[in-house]
C-alpha positions as CSV (number, residue, x, y, z in Angstrom):
1,M,103.6,88.6,69.1
2,A,100.1,88.3,67.7
3,D,99.6,84.9,69.0
4,S,100.6,85.7,72.5
5,P,98.3,84.3,75.2
6,L,99.3,87.3,77.6
7,P,96.2,89.5,76.7
8,A,93.7,86.7,77.2
9,L,95.5,85.6,80.4
10,L,95.5,89.1,81.9
11,Y,91.8,89.6,80.9
12,R,90.7,86.3,82.4
13,L,92.9,86.9,85.6
14,N,91.3,90.3,86.1
15,Q,87.8,88.7,85.6
16,N,88.5,86.1,88.2
17,I,89.8,88.8,90.7
18,N,86.5,90.8,90.2
19,A,84.3,87.9,90.5
20,V,85.9,86.7,93.7
21,G,85.7,90.2,95.2
22,A,82.0,90.4,94.2
23,A,81.2,86.9,95.7
24,V,83.0,87.8,99.0
25,E,81.2,91.2,99.2
26,E,78.0,89.2,98.9
27,L,78.8,87.0,101.6
28,A,79.8,89.8,103.8
29,I,76.5,91.4,103.3
30,W,74.9,88.0,104.1
31,V,76.9,87.7,107.2
32,E,76.1,91.2,108.4
33,Q,72.4,90.7,107.9
34,R,72.7,87.8,110.4
35,G,74.2,90.0,112.9
36,S,77.9,89.3,112.7
37,T,78.9,92.8,112.0
38,E,82.5,92.3,113.2
39,T,83.1,89.6,110.7
40,S,81.5,91.7,107.9
41,D,83.6,94.6,108.7
42,A,86.8,92.6,108.6
43,V,85.9,91.2,105.2
44,K,85.0,94.6,103.9
45,L,88.4,96.0,105.1
46,H,90.1,93.2,102.9
47,L,87.9,93.9,100.0
48,E,89.1,97.5,100.1
49,T,92.5,96.2,99.0
50,L,90.9,94.8,95.9
51,I,89.2,98.1,95.2
52,E,92.3,100.1,95.9
53,N,94.3,98.0,93.4
54,S,91.9,97.5,90.6
55,D,92.7,100.8,88.7
56,F,96.4,100.0,88.8
57,I,95.7,96.5,87.6
58,A,93.6,97.7,84.8
59,E,96.1,100.2,83.7
60,A,99.1,97.8,83.9
61,M,97.1,95.3,81.8
62,V,96.4,97.9,79.2
63,E,100.2,98.8,79.1
64,L,101.4,95.2,79.0
65,I,98.9,94.3,76.1
66,A,100.0,97.6,74.2
67,R,103.7,96.3,74.6
68,E,102.6,92.9,73.2
69,G,100.9,94.5,70.2
């Protein structure tokens, strides 16, 4: 399926996940600098889920794209 939109879709979804994670991390830093370490710690805890899953997501994307080719 050379014309499959799957590779582009997966790539863009991964880009969006990374962009949202980076934006939220910037906000967590901003919040922490203003003294709300509790909120910042909670946000960083949730960001860990994105970080922990990123390798699996990338590997699964490669596998799915390879299957399409």
